N, C-alpha and C positions, 0 to 999 in steps of 0.2 A: 294624715301627717305624722311622721315619725319624729318625736321629740327626743333629743339626745343630750347628754351631759358629757363634757370632755374633761377628764382629769389630767393635769399636766404639771410638771415640776420646773420646767425651764423656759426657754424662749418661745416654744409653741410653734415650731415650724410645721409639725404634723397638724396642729390645730389650724394653721393658716391654709394648709393644703385642703382641709375639709371645708373651710369657709369659702375658699376660691372655687372649689368644686360645686358648692351649692349656688354661689352667685353666677357661675358660668353655665349652670344647668346640667353639669355632668353628674351631680348627685341630686336626684329629684325627690320630691315629697318628703323632705327632711328639714328639720329646723334645730339649730343649736340653742337649747333653752338656758344653759348655764355652763360656765367654765369654773372648775374647782382646782385649786392648787394648794400644795402644802408649803409653798415658798412665797412669802409676802412680796418678795422682790422679783418674782417671775415676770418676764416680759409678756408671757401669755395672757396675763390679766389685763395688760394694756391693750393687747390685740383685741380682747373681748370687748373692752370699753369702746375702742374705735369702731366696732361693728354693732354697737348698741346692745351688747349681750351682758347679762349680769355676771360679774366675776367675783369669786369669794375665796378667801384663804382659810383653810381649816388644816391646821398642823398638829401632829401628835405632841409637839412641844408645848402646845397651849393647854394640855390636859394632864392630870396627875398620873394617868395610866392609859394603856392602850384600849381597855374596855370603854372608858369614857369617850375617847376619841372615836371609836367605832360607832358608838351610840349617837354621838353628835353628827357624825358624817352621814349616817343613815337617815336621821331626822331631816337634815338639810336636803339630802338627795330626794327624799320622799316629797318634800315641799314643792319641788319642781315638776313632779308627776312625769318623769321621763320614761321612755320606753326602752332606752338603750344607754349604757354607760361605756364610753370609749376611754381606755387607759392609754393615752398618747404620751409616752415618756413620763409616766407617773412613778416617781422613785419612792414609793411607800409600799411596804409589803402588805398586800391586801389579802385578808383572810376570806374564807367562803362567805362570811356574813356580809362582806362588802361586795364581792363579785357575784355572789349568788349563782355559782356554777354547779348545777346538779351533778355534772360528771364527777366532780371531786368526791361527792358522797358515794356514788355508785362504784367508782374505782376503789374507794376505801373499803367498801363492803366486800368487793371481790378479793382485794388483797388480804383482808382479815380471814376470809374463808380459806384462801390458799394457804395462809400461814397456819391456820388451825389444822388443815388437812396434813400439812407437813409435820406438825407436832404429833398428831395422832399416828402417822406412819412411823415416827421416831419415838413412840411411846416407851419402848424398852430403855432407850438411852436417856429419856427425860425422867423416868420414874426410878431408875436404878441409881442408888447412891453408893459411891465407892470412896473410901477414905483418901485415896490418892487423887481423887478427882472432885474434891469438895468445891473447888472454884467453879467448875463447869456446872455443878448442881445448883449453885447460887445463881449463875447466869441463866440457867434454864428457868428457875423460879421467877427471876426478874422479867424474863421474856413472857412467861405465862401471865403474870400479874399485869404487866404493861399492855399486852395485847387485849386482855379482857377489859381493862379500864378504858383503853382507847376506843374499843369497839362500842361499849355501852355508852360512854359519854358522847361519842360521835353520833350515835343514833338519837340521843336525847337532845342534841343541839341541831339536829337535822332540819333543814329548811325545805327539803324536797321529798325525802324518803318517807318520813312520818305522815306529812299531809297527803301523799299519794295513797297511803293506807287508811286515810281518814282519821288519823290519830294526832293528838296535839299534847304537848307537855309544858309544864312550867319549870322554873328554876334555871333558866338559861344562864344567868350570871354565876351560878355555881358550876354547872356542867362545862361551860366554855373554857374557863381557866384550867379545869381538871383535864379536859381533852387536849389542850395545848401542851400541858406538862407531861401527860402520859405519852403523847406522840413523840416528844423529844426524847424521853427515856427509852421508848421502844426503838427509835432510830439508832440511838447510841448503842443499845444492847444488840441490835441486829448487826451493826458494824463490827462489834467485837466478835459476835458469833461467826460472821463470814470470815473474818481474819483467822480465827482459830480453826475453822473447818476447811480453809483453803487447801492445806496440804493433803487432807483426806480426799477432798474432791478431785485434786490433781492426780492422786494415786488411783482413784476409781476410774478416771478417764483414761489413764495410761493402761490400766488393766483391761478395760473394755476394748481399747484399740489393739492391744497385743493379742487378746483372745480372738478378735475378729480376724486379725491377720493370720493367726494360727489355723483358724477354721477354714479360711480360704485355701491354705496350703494342705489341709487335710491332716494336720498334726494335732494330736491331743496333748497340749502343753498345760501343765498345772503351774500356776503362778502363785507365789507366796509373797505377801507384803504385809509386814507387821503393822504398817501404818493404816491399813484398811481394816479398822476396827470401829464399829459404831457403838456409841455410848460413852 
């Protein structure tokens, strides 16, 4: 028997569809163990009561910070011993600690490796300081620091990668806020980086297209573009 918990914020039409499917035999070997909502007035809680299912409201507004909410949510969820959590119109930003999606961690690792490889390939531009480009040097420093912090803290709060290696760590309540902050800084710095590099990327693509067109015609054309300067 598959025990599931359904998280919902509103009327619970998706919840009702699940319940109807179970009652009509379309969904087999499944039982809704609990309905959790962040909205005390959600009609979904009444639907749960009508079907003899425990419904509970756990809202971020009931706690001083998101960390306390996450901890209370997980403790309540664990008490039901569910096998699957269904987010059916659940209007709360769920972090990996709630959803426990291993893909998040592995995708993050791949992204960190790709970004690190890009930085190594652009090492000349990253490590070269020019007085007329001090702003770019500062941005590069922020990118490096944010990436390193985000990667390390991400591994330290990992719920899948570390256990897969047989490793465990303490200090979750230190690493988790640090990871969230460094991720926001990294995303902001990446956005600025992309905006600043967009003209160079466009010039590079134009140059490649023109060179390809020239080679097809058998012409040796030399293109000069002052904007195509790395660093």
